ROLO-152731 format. One record per residue (C-alpha): residue in one letter; x, y, z; residue number from 1. Coordinates in pm, whole numbers, plus 50000, padded with zeros to 5 digits. Example, Ala and Ser with C-alpha at 12.3 -4.5 7.8 and 13.67 -1.06 7.14 Angstrom:
<node pase="a" x="51230" y="49550" z="50780" fipa="1"/>
<node pase="s" x="51367" y="49894" z="50714" fipa="2"/>
//
This chain:
<node pase="m" x="24889" y="39636" z="11698" fipa="1"/>
<node pase="q" x="24954" y="39525" z="11344" fipa="2"/>
<node pase="i" x="24816" y="39585" z="11006" fipa="3"/>
<node pase="i" x="24448" y="39398" z="10935" fipa="4"/>
<node pase="s" x="24394" y="39351" z="10583" fipa="5"/>
<node pase="g" x="24549" y="39373" z="10272" fipa="6"/>
<node pase="e" x="24912" y="39366" z="10118" fipa="7"/>
<node pase="y" x="25103" y="39423" z="10431" fipa="8"/>
<node pase="r" x="24897" y="39226" z="10653" fipa="9"/>
<node pase="g" x="24967" y="39104" z="11018" fipa="10"/>
<node pase="r" x="25220" y="39279" z="11015" fipa="11"/>
<node pase="k" x="25294" y="39466" z="11319" fipa="12"/>
<node pase="l" x="25364" y="39843" z="11393" fipa="13"/>
<node pase="r" x="25528" y="40001" z="11656" fipa="14"/>
<node pase="l" x="25367" y="40267" z="11873" fipa="15"/>
<node pase="p" x="25480" y="40613" z="11930" fipa="16"/>
<node pase="p" x="25630" y="40701" z="12310" fipa="17"/>
<node pase="g" x="25302" y="40710" z="12551" fipa="18"/>
<node pase="g" x="25084" y="40671" z="12208" fipa="19"/>
<node pase="r" x="24730" y="40536" z="12226" fipa="20"/>
<node pase="p" x="24664" y="40267" z="12016" fipa="21"/>
<node pase="t" x="24343" y="40257" z="11817" fipa="22"/>
<node pase="q" x="24211" y="39893" z="11898" fipa="23"/>
<node pase="n" x="24246" y="39629" z="11614" fipa="24"/>
<node pase="r" x="23895" y="39578" z="11644" fipa="25"/>
<node pase="a" x="23772" y="39886" z="11646" fipa="26"/>
<node pase="r" x="24014" y="39976" z="11324" fipa="27"/>
<node pase="i" x="23852" y="39673" z="11181" fipa="28"/>
<node pase="a" x="23467" y="39848" z="11193" fipa="29"/>
<node pase="l" x="23618" y="40156" z="11109" fipa="30"/>
<node pase="f" x="23744" y="40027" z="10731" fipa="31"/>
<node pase="n" x="23432" y="39815" z="10700" fipa="32"/>
<node pase="m" x="23191" y="40160" z="10740" fipa="33"/>
<node pase="l" x="23447" y="40282" z="10448" fipa="34"/>
<node pase="a" x="23398" y="39989" z="10260" fipa="35"/>
<node pase="s" x="22979" y="40050" z="10290" fipa="36"/>
<node pase="l" x="23034" y="40349" z="10160" fipa="37"/>
<node pase="d" x="23256" y="40271" z="09895" fipa="38"/>
<node pase="v" x="23541" y="40490" z="09976" fipa="39"/>
<node pase="v" x="23840" y="40417" z="09775" fipa="40"/>
<node pase="p" x="24063" y="40707" z="09814" fipa="41"/>
<node pase="a" x="24302" y="40813" z="09571" fipa="42"/>
<node pase="c" x="24507" y="41040" z="09859" fipa="43"/>
<node pase="v" x="24501" y="40958" z="10171" fipa="44"/>
<node pase="w" x="24620" y="41231" z="10475" fipa="45"/>
<node pase="d" x="24704" y="41042" z="10849" fipa="46"/>
<node pase="a" x="24702" y="41390" z="10995" fipa="47"/>
<node pase="f" x="24804" y="41369" z="11358" fipa="48"/>
<node pase="a" x="25004" y="41033" z="11241" fipa="49"/>
<node pase="g" x="25120" y="40920" z="11552" fipa="50"/>
<node pase="s" x="25252" y="40487" z="11410" fipa="51"/>
<node pase="g" x="25100" y="40586" z="11094" fipa="52"/>
<node pase="a" x="24850" y="40278" z="11128" fipa="53"/>
<node pase="f" x="24535" y="40456" z="10974" fipa="54"/>
<node pase="g" x="24799" y="40563" z="10658" fipa="55"/>
<node pase="i" x="24948" y="40236" z="10639" fipa="56"/>
<node pase="e" x="24610" y="40057" z="10619" fipa="57"/>
<node pase="c" x="24508" y="40232" z="10318" fipa="58"/>
<node pase="l" x="24807" y="40178" z="10136" fipa="59"/>
<node pase="s" x="24782" y="39826" z="10230" fipa="60"/>
<node pase="r" x="24425" y="39811" z="10106" fipa="61"/>
<node pase="w" x="24446" y="39999" z="09791" fipa="62"/>
<node pase="a" x="24751" y="39969" z="09553" fipa="63"/>
<node pase="q" x="24687" y="40306" z="09369" fipa="64"/>
<node pase="c" x="24648" y="40501" z="09687" fipa="65"/>
<node pase="r" x="24917" y="40732" z="09816" fipa="66"/>
<node pase="a" x="24956" y="40872" z="10219" fipa="67"/>
<node pase="v" x="25060" y="41167" z="10371" fipa="68"/>
<node pase="f" x="25140" y="41167" z="10738" fipa="69"/>
<node pase="t" x="25215" y="41458" z="10952" fipa="70"/>
<node pase="d" x="25317" y="41407" z="11313" fipa="71"/>
<node pase="i" x="25567" y="41662" z="11507" fipa="72"/>
<node pase="a" x="25744" y="41357" z="11587" fipa="73"/>
<node pase="p" x="25753" y="41104" z="11304" fipa="74"/>
<node pase="a" x="26018" y="40899" z="11385" fipa="75"/>
<node pase="t" x="25757" y="40606" z="11456" fipa="76"/>
<node pase="v" x="25560" y="40645" z="11131" fipa="77"/>
<node pase="r" x="25926" y="40636" z="10920" fipa="78"/>
<node pase="m" x="26007" y="40321" z="11135" fipa="79"/>
<node pase="n" x="25669" y="40165" z="11069" fipa="80"/>
<node pase="l" x="25672" y="40259" z="10724" fipa="81"/>
<node pase="g" x="26063" y="40108" z="10652" fipa="82"/>
<node pase="g" x="26049" y="39770" z="10492" fipa="83"/>
<node pase="l" x="25757" y="39808" z="10344" fipa="84"/>
<node pase="n" x="25904" y="39907" z="09979" fipa="85"/>
<node pase="i" x="25648" y="40185" z="09943" fipa="86"/>
<node pase="d" x="25850" y="40458" z="09951" fipa="87"/>
<node pase="s" x="25694" y="40597" z="09632" fipa="88"/>
<node pase="r" x="25399" y="40615" z="09806" fipa="89"/>
<node pase="a" x="25395" y="40771" z="10092" fipa="90"/>
<node pase="s" x="25540" y="41073" z="10249" fipa="91"/>
<node pase="v" x="25601" y="41196" z="10624" fipa="92"/>
<node pase="v" x="25616" y="41533" z="10705" fipa="93"/>
<node pase="a" x="25745" y="41619" z="11056" fipa="94"/>
<node pase="g" x="25516" y="41935" z="11145" fipa="95"/>
<node pase="d" x="25222" y="42052" z="11351" fipa="96"/>
<node pase="a" x="24912" y="41903" z="11116" fipa="97"/>
<node pase="l" x="24715" y="42197" z="11187" fipa="98"/>
<node pase="s" x="24929" y="42448" z="11014" fipa="99"/>
<node pase="a" x="24908" y="42204" z="10683" fipa="100"/>
<node pase="v" x="24582" y="42205" z="10671" fipa="101"/>
<node pase="g" x="24580" y="42470" z="10355" fipa="102"/>
<node pase="k" x="24861" y="42202" z="10213" fipa="103"/>
<node pase="y" x="24698" y="41909" z="10222" fipa="104"/>
<node pase="g" x="24371" y="41948" z="10260" fipa="105"/>
<node pase="p" x="24267" y="42031" z="09954" fipa="106"/>
<node pase="l" x="24487" y="41720" z="09814" fipa="107"/>
<node pase="c" x="24364" y="41464" z="09960" fipa="108"/>
<node pase="d" x="23991" y="41249" z="09934" fipa="109"/>
<node pase="l" x="24026" y="41105" z="10285" fipa="110"/>
<node pase="i" x="24192" y="41223" z="10611" fipa="111"/>
<node pase="f" x="24195" y="41081" z="10962" fipa="112"/>
<node pase="v" x="24180" y="41316" z="11218" fipa="113"/>
<node pase="d" x="24303" y="41166" z="11562" fipa="114"/>
<node pase="p" x="24471" y="41375" z="11791" fipa="115"/>
<node pase="p" x="24537" y="41316" z="12125" fipa="116"/>
<node pase="y" x="24214" y="41282" z="12360" fipa="117"/>
<node pase="c" x="24354" y="41514" z="12596" fipa="118"/>
<node pase="a" x="24366" y="41795" z="12285" fipa="119"/>
<node pase="a" x="24007" y="41779" z="12182" fipa="120"/>
<node pase="e" x="24022" y="42186" z="12111" fipa="121"/>
<node pase="t" x="24264" y="42070" z="11832" fipa="122"/>
<node pase="g" x="24033" y="41855" z="11644" fipa="123"/>
<node pase="v" x="23751" y="42088" z="11687" fipa="124"/>
<node pase="a" x="24007" y="42332" z="11561" fipa="125"/>
<node pase="f" x="24151" y="42123" z="11272" fipa="126"/>
<node pase="i" x="23787" y="42040" z="11164" fipa="127"/>
<node pase="k" x="23689" y="42394" z="11136" fipa="128"/>
<node pase="k" x="23992" y="42503" z="10970" fipa="129"/>
<node pase="l" x="23980" y="42173" z="10681" fipa="130"/>
<node pase="g" x="23589" y="42314" z="10638" fipa="131"/>
<node pase="g" x="23717" y="42616" z="10422" fipa="132"/>
<node pase="a" x="24032" y="42429" z="10266" fipa="133"/>
<node pase="a" x="23906" y="42041" z="10171" fipa="134"/>
<node pase="r" x="23714" y="41981" z="09842" fipa="135"/>
<node pase="y" x="23350" y="41903" z="09826" fipa="136"/>
<node pase="g" x="23314" y="41530" z="09901" fipa="137"/>
<node pase="t" x="23636" y="41501" z="10078" fipa="138"/>
<node pase="i" x="23584" y="41227" z="10372" fipa="139"/>
<node pase="v" x="23704" y="41254" z="10681" fipa="140"/>
<node pase="v" x="23722" y="41028" z="11002" fipa="141"/>
<node pase="w" x="23772" y="41169" z="11317" fipa="142"/>
<node pase="e" x="23863" y="40999" z="11610" fipa="143"/>
<node pase="q" x="23760" y="41156" z="11943" fipa="144"/>
<node pase="e" x="23705" y="41010" z="12296" fipa="145"/>
<node pase="a" x="23378" y="40888" z="12325" fipa="146"/>
<node pase="s" x="23274" y="41073" z="12615" fipa="147"/>
<node pase="a" x="23378" y="41423" z="12445" fipa="148"/>
<node pase="a" x="23082" y="41439" z="12183" fipa="149"/>
<node pase="i" x="23164" y="41680" z="12009" fipa="150"/>
<node pase="m" x="23006" y="41753" z="11662" fipa="151"/>
<node pase="p" x="23130" y="41950" z="11357" fipa="152"/>
<node pase="t" x="22970" y="42209" z="11151" fipa="153"/>
<node pase="a" x="22623" y="42097" z="11023" fipa="154"/>
<node pase="d" x="22638" y="42308" z="10735" fipa="155"/>
<node pase="i" x="22959" y="42236" z="10615" fipa="156"/>
<node pase="w" x="23008" y="41887" z="10700" fipa="157"/>
<node pase="e" x="22760" y="41561" z="10628" fipa="158"/>
<node pase="i" x="22736" y="41349" z="10934" fipa="159"/>
<node pase="l" x="22766" y="40949" z="10746" fipa="160"/>
<node pase="r" x="22861" y="40745" z="11039" fipa="161"/>
<node pase="d" x="22922" y="40780" z="11451" fipa="162"/>
<node pase="k" x="23032" y="40499" z="11603" fipa="163"/>
<node pase="q" x="23156" y="40383" z="11926" fipa="164"/>
<node pase="y" x="23373" y="40131" z="11995" fipa="165"/>
<node pase="g" x="23527" y="40109" z="12361" fipa="166"/>
<node pase="r" x="23688" y="40439" z="12455" fipa="167"/>
<node pase="a" x="23718" y="40520" z="12062" fipa="168"/>
<node pase="r" x="23443" y="40719" z="11884" fipa="169"/>
<node pase="f" x="23440" y="40738" z="11536" fipa="170"/>
<node pase="i" x="23284" y="41011" z="11312" fipa="171"/>
<node pase="i" x="23238" y="40986" z="10900" fipa="172"/>
<node pase="l" x="23240" y="41316" z="10744" fipa="173"/>
<node pase="r" x="23167" y="41417" z="10422" fipa="174"/>
<node pase="k" x="23238" y="41776" z="10284" fipa="175"/>
<node pase="i" x="22934" y="41910" z="10131" fipa="176"/>
<node pase="k" x="22982" y="42253" z="10103" fipa="177"/>
//
């Protein structure tokens, strides 16, 4: 797995033990969708960071972007950020993303939600809680297992895109209320 575009293009990323990487072609398609929506974030939250691939990709593409990474075991994110010389633009927080919604949900304008596929209920709980914390217009990328087909609450979230790439399904949402 590697960074696919921008300043750090081609840099290899390590995976956490037991990690499930989002394939490069799926991430390419996802970032093409975000570009088609004219998404240029000032602050990104990679909520279930794992390797930190989503947040690091944002830091690589957008020079003015800041990123917050939360993970219960953030050692791999720290390793992947090491040597990129972006300490002033990245914060790594050891902890549960669900309990951090109140702190980071209102601050970030692009949020990546990618909990383990075996914990689909965690994604549902996160999106529900984020609905009460995120600002109007916040963009959320919710990755889930394609066979799960869990949809967010329609009165809070507008579905901008819903695409499947192999086992991964990306739902891009915008907070409307």
